[in-house]
C-alpha positions in Angstrom: 100.6 77.7 84.7 99.5 81.5 86.0 102.9 82.7 85.9 103.9 81.0 82.7 101.1 82.1 80.9 101.5 86.1 82.2 105.4 85.4 81.2 104.4 84.1 77.5 101.7 87.3 77.5 104.0 89.5 78.3 107.0 88.3 75.7 104.5 88.4 73.2 104.1 92.3 73.6 100.3 91.8 74.8 99.1 94.7 76.2 99.2 94.8 80.4 95.0 95.7 79.7 94.3 92.5 77.9 96.6 90.3 79.7 95.0 91.3 83.2 91.2 90.4 81.7 92.3 86.9 80.6 94.3 86.3 83.6 91.5 87.6 85.7 92.9 89.5 88.2 90.8 93.2 89.2 93.5 95.5 88.1 97.4 95.8 86.5 98.5 96.3 90.0 99.2 92.6 90.7 100.7 92.3 87.2 103.4 94.9 87.7 104.5 93.0 91.5 104.6 89.7 90.4 105.7 89.6 86.5 107.6 93.3 85.9 110.9 90.9 86.4 110.3 90.1 82.7 111.5 94.0 81.7 114.8 93.6 81.9 114.5 90.4 80.3 112.0 91.5 77.4 114.6 94.9 76.9 117.4 92.4 76.8 115.2 90.3 73.5 114.9 93.5 71.7 118.8 95.3 72.1 119.1 91.5 70.5 116.4 92.0 67.7 117.9 95.9 67.2 121.2 94.5 66.5 120.2 92.0 63.8 118.7 95.0 62.0 120.7 97.7 62.7 123.6 95.9 63.3 126.3 95.6 66.5 128.1 98.9 65.6 124.7 100.8 66.8 124.1 100.7 70.6 121.0 101.2 72.4 121.8 104.5 74.9 119.2 103.7 77.8 
């Protein structure tokens, strides 16, 4: 359940410092090591949102 909770916090945009405190980790290292696979999923979601806002002809370069 902790994993899912941290995933939801990350996807909601909760800052790492707050997430660390909420789940009881001593520092952000654990979050980086275990949960950073979310980053690609979150970036994909952001790209879709930008497409909706800006239109599909404008692509995010990066």
